[in-house]
C-alpha positions in Angstrom: -1.1 -104.8 -65.9 1.1 -103.3 -63.1 3.6 -100.6 -64.0 7.4 -100.9 -63.9 8.8 -98.4 -61.4 10.6 -95.3 -62.7 10.7 -91.6 -61.9 12.3 -90.7 -65.2 10.0 -89.3 -67.8 12.4 -90.4 -70.5 11.8 -94.1 -69.4 8.1 -93.6 -69.2 8.1 -92.4 -72.7 10.1 -95.6 -73.7 7.6 -97.8 -72.1 4.5 -96.0 -73.5 6.0 -95.7 -77.0 6.6 -99.5 -76.9 3.0 -100.0 -76.1 1.8 -97.5 -78.6 0.3 -95.4 -75.8 2.4 -92.3 -75.9 -0.3 -89.9 -77.2 0.3 -86.5 -75.6 4.0 -87.2 -74.8 6.6 -85.8 -77.2 10.4 -86.0 -77.2 13.1 -83.8 -78.5 16.9 -84.4 -78.4 19.9 -82.0 -78.6 23.6 -81.9 -77.6 25.1 -79.1 -75.5 28.9 -79.0 -75.0 29.2 -82.7 -75.7 26.3 -83.7 -73.4 23.3 -85.5 -74.8 20.0 -83.9 -73.6 16.5 -85.3 -74.0 13.3 -83.2 -73.3 10.1 -85.0 -72.7 7.0 -82.8 -72.8 3.9 -84.2 -71.3 0.7 -82.4 -72.4 -2.5 -82.3 -70.3 -3.8 -85.0 -72.7 -0.9 -87.3 -71.8 -1.0 -86.9 -68.0 -3.2 -89.9 -67.3 -1.3 -92.2 -69.5 2.1 -91.1 -68.3 1.1 -91.0 -64.7 3.0 -87.8 -64.3 2.0 -84.0 -64.2 2.0 -82.1 -67.5 5.1 -80.2 -68.1 8.8 -80.4 -69.3 11.2 -83.1 -68.1 14.8 -82.5 -69.2 17.2 -85.5 -68.9 21.0 -84.9 -69.2 23.2 -88.0 -69.9 26.2 -87.2 -67.7 27.9 -90.6 -67.9 30.3 -91.6 -65.0 31.0 -87.9 -64.4 32.3 -88.7 -60.9 35.3 -90.2 -62.7 35.9 -87.2 -65.0 38.6 -84.6 -64.9 38.0 -81.2 -63.5 37.3 -79.4 -66.8 34.6 -81.9 -67.9 33.1 -81.7 -64.5 32.8 -78.0 -64.6 31.5 -78.0 -68.2 28.7 -80.5 -67.0 27.8 -78.1 -64.2 27.5 -75.2 -66.6 25.3 -77.3 -68.9 22.9 -78.1 -66.0 22.9 -74.5 -65.0 21.8 -73.5 -68.6 19.0 -76.0 -68.5 17.9 -74.8 -65.1 17.7 -71.3 -66.5 15.2 -72.6 -69.1 12.8 -73.8 -66.4 13.2 -71.1 -63.7 10.9 -68.0 -63.8 12.4 -64.7 -64.5 13.7 -63.2 -61.2 12.2 -59.8 -60.3 14.4 -57.7 -57.9 12.8 -57.4 -54.6 12.8 -59.2 -51.3 12.4 -62.6 -52.8 15.1 -65.4 -53.1 15.8 -68.7 -54.6 15.0 -71.4 -52.0 16.8 -74.8 -52.5 15.1 -77.7 -50.6 17.4 -80.7 -50.2 15.1 -83.6 -49.8 15.9 -87.0 -48.5 17.6 -88.8 -45.6 21.3 -88.1 -45.3 21.8 -91.1 -43.1 21.0 -93.3 -46.2 23.7 -93.0 -48.8 21.5 -93.5 -51.8 19.0 -90.9 -50.4 21.6 -88.3 -49.2 22.2 -86.2 -52.4 19.5 -83.6 -51.5 20.9 -82.8 -48.1 24.5 -82.8 -49.3 23.7 -80.3 -52.0 22.5 -77.8 -49.5 25.8 -78.1 -47.5 27.6 -77.0 -50.7 25.5 -74.1 -51.7 26.5 -70.4 -51.4 23.8 -69.1 -49.1 23.4 -65.3 -49.1 19.9 -64.2 -48.1 21.1 -63.2 -44.7 24.0 -61.1 -46.1 21.4 -59.0 -48.1 19.6 -58.4 -44.9 22.5 -57.6 -42.7 24.8 -55.9 -45.2 23.1 -55.0 -48.5 26.0 -52.9 -49.7 28.4 -55.9 -49.4 25.8 -58.0 -51.1 25.7 -55.7 -54.0 29.4 -55.1 -54.3 30.3 -58.7 -54.4 27.6 -59.5 -56.9 25.7 -62.2 -55.0 22.3 -63.5 -55.9 19.6 -64.1 -53.2 19.8 -67.7 -52.0 18.3 -69.5 -49.1 18.2 -73.3 -48.4 16.5 -75.8 -46.2 16.9 -79.5 -45.4 13.6 -80.7 -44.1 14.6 -84.2 -43.2 12.2 -87.0 -43.4 9.0 -87.7 -41.4 10.7 -90.4 -39.3 13.2 -87.9 -38.1 11.0 -84.8 -37.6 7.3 -86.1 -37.3 6.5 -83.6 -40.0 5.8 -83.8 -43.8 8.8 -82.5 -45.7 6.5 -80.5 -47.9 4.9 -78.7 -44.8 8.4 -77.7 -43.7 9.4 -76.4 -47.1 6.1 -74.4 -47.4 6.6 -72.8 -44.1 10.2 -71.8 -45.1 8.9 -70.5 -48.5 6.5 -68.1 -46.8 9.1 -67.1 -44.2 11.8 -66.1 -46.6 9.4 -64.9 -49.3 10.9 -67.2 -51.9 9.9 -66.5 -55.5 10.7 -70.1 -56.5 11.8 -73.4 -55.1 14.6 -75.6 -56.4 13.9 -79.1 -55.0 16.7 -81.8 -55.1 15.9 -85.4 -54.5 17.0 -88.9 -55.3 14.9 -90.8 -57.9 14.4 -94.4 -59.1 15.3 -95.7 -62.6 14.2 -98.9 -64.4 17.8 -99.5 -65.8 21.1 -100.1 -64.1 22.7 -98.1 -67.0 21.0 -94.9 -65.9 21.8 -95.1 -62.2 23.8 -91.9 -61.3 24.6 -91.3 -65.0 21.6 -89.1 -65.7 20.1 -86.1 -64.1 16.4 -85.0 -64.6 15.2 -81.5 -64.3 11.5 -80.8 -64.4 9.1 -77.7 -64.0 6.4 -79.8 -62.5 7.6 -80.1 -58.8 8.3 -83.3 -57.0 6.8 -85.8 -54.5 9.4 -86.5 -51.7 9.9 -90.2 -51.2 8.4 -91.4 -54.5 11.5 -93.2 -55.6 11.0 -95.8 -52.9 7.3 -96.2 -52.8 7.0 -93.8 -49.9 5.3 -90.8 -51.7 4.6 -87.9 -49.4 2.6 -84.7 -50.0 3.8 -83.0 -53.2 5.8 -79.8 -53.6 4.5 -78.0 -56.7 3.0 -74.6 -57.5 -0.3 -75.6 -56.3 0.9 -76.6 -52.8 3.6 -73.9 -52.3 2.2 -70.9 -54.2 5.4 -70.5 -56.2 7.1 -72.4 -59.1 8.9 -75.5 -58.1 11.8 -76.8 -60.3 12.8 -80.4 -59.5 16.3 -81.8 -59.9 16.6 -85.5 -59.4 19.3 -88.2 -59.7 18.3 -91.9 -60.1 20.2 -93.7 -57.4 18.2 -96.9 -57.0 16.5 -99.5 -59.3 13.5 -101.4 -58.0 14.5 -105.1 -58.0 11.4 -106.4 -59.5 11.4 -103.9 -62.3 15.0 -104.7 -63.1 14.4 -108.5 -63.1 11.4 -108.0 -65.5 13.4 -105.9 -67.9 16.3 -108.3 -67.9 14.0 -111.2 -68.7 12.4 -109.2 -71.5 15.9 -108.3 -72.9 16.8 -112.0 -73.0 13.5 -112.6 -74.8 12.6 -115.4 -72.5 9.9 -117.5 -74.0 8.8 -118.3 -70.5 7.7 -114.7 -69.9 4.0 -114.2 -69.3 1.7 -111.6 -67.8 1.3 -113.8 -64.8 5.1 -113.8 -64.2 5.2 -110.0 -64.8 2.5 -109.4 -62.2 4.2 -111.7 -59.7 7.5 -109.8 -60.0 5.9 -106.3 -59.8 3.5 -107.0 -56.9 5.7 -109.4 -54.8 8.7 -109.0 -52.4 10.8 -107.3 -55.2 8.8 -104.1 -54.6 10.5 -103.8 -51.2 14.1 -104.3 -52.5 16.3 -101.7 -54.2 19.6 -102.0 -55.9 22.2 -99.2 -55.8 25.7 -98.8 -57.2 28.5 -100.0 -55.0 30.2 -96.6 -55.4 27.2 -94.8 -53.8 29.2 -92.9 -51.3 31.5 -91.5 -53.9 28.6 -90.8 -56.3 26.5 -89.0 -53.7 29.5 -86.7 -52.8 30.4 -85.9 -56.4 26.9 -85.4 -57.8 25.9 -83.3 -54.9 28.9 -81.1 -55.8 27.8 -81.1 -59.4 24.3 -80.0 -58.7 25.4 -77.5 -56.1 27.8 -75.9 -58.6 25.0 -75.7 -61.2 22.6 -74.0 -58.8 25.3 -71.6 -57.6 26.0 -70.7 -61.2 22.4 -70.0 -61.8 21.8 -67.9 -58.6 25.0 -66.0 -58.4 25.4 -65.0 -62.1 28.0 -62.5 -61.5 30.5 -64.8 -59.9 32.7 -67.5 -61.4 32.6 -71.1 -60.3 36.1 -70.8 -58.8 35.1 -67.7 -56.8 31.9 -69.5 -55.4 33.9 -72.6 -54.5 36.3 -70.4 -52.5 33.3 -69.0 -50.5 31.9 -72.4 -49.9 35.1 -74.5 -49.1 
């Protein structure tokens, strides 16, 4: 049977648990400062069934954070920063830096979160090189970033561009930010997934490119993804099943999942507001993680 389309490990666990095929996939839940967090761990034994690399996938339920007040927004950014700390390798002082890769096409609203995050980051690698005393006195962390674009714009694989940048700036790790696909409307832009397994650019819309992971880049790759689209066929199938339609059959399921619905995606009507707000949220979280000696307010002054 064809698989429903989702990039979220949490949803894959739901599907596999419902089928009784979640061996090698474990789930743990917690709450941090009022935000519900689910960690799905896929063991090497569960890789084939899950269809995702072994590793940790942390999902934060952020709700409609773009409508929240400033205090709740900042609390959420700090929660995501704490979770990012869990996945990032310990930084060793030296010439290395954190390299953030903003994946996606900024010209398409639902795919623009990655590039928008990069524009809101506090970038400091060049300051360390040109004025190391100022770098130390202010308390910056070493940050670099790149927006590799998409193949249709550059003629190059996003992963190839990022790999070259990684070598050039001697990055000790990569934080890759991208848009994802969910199977449920309720999770669109209301969850954020962090993973220590890397990412495949374009996978959210069936346009999977070469992967960004430790094997391809030589350094750990932490992925941060926001579900911004739902595959129309997957949504239709889920809605039919929720309605417990007695007309459902495997034939109908396969027609939905293999037909024209695969080329259609649904996105929230507030996509422009969502991409602006969530890119700010993720950028704040990354800034807090990289520049540990600065407050969020100080960093926002530097980047405004």
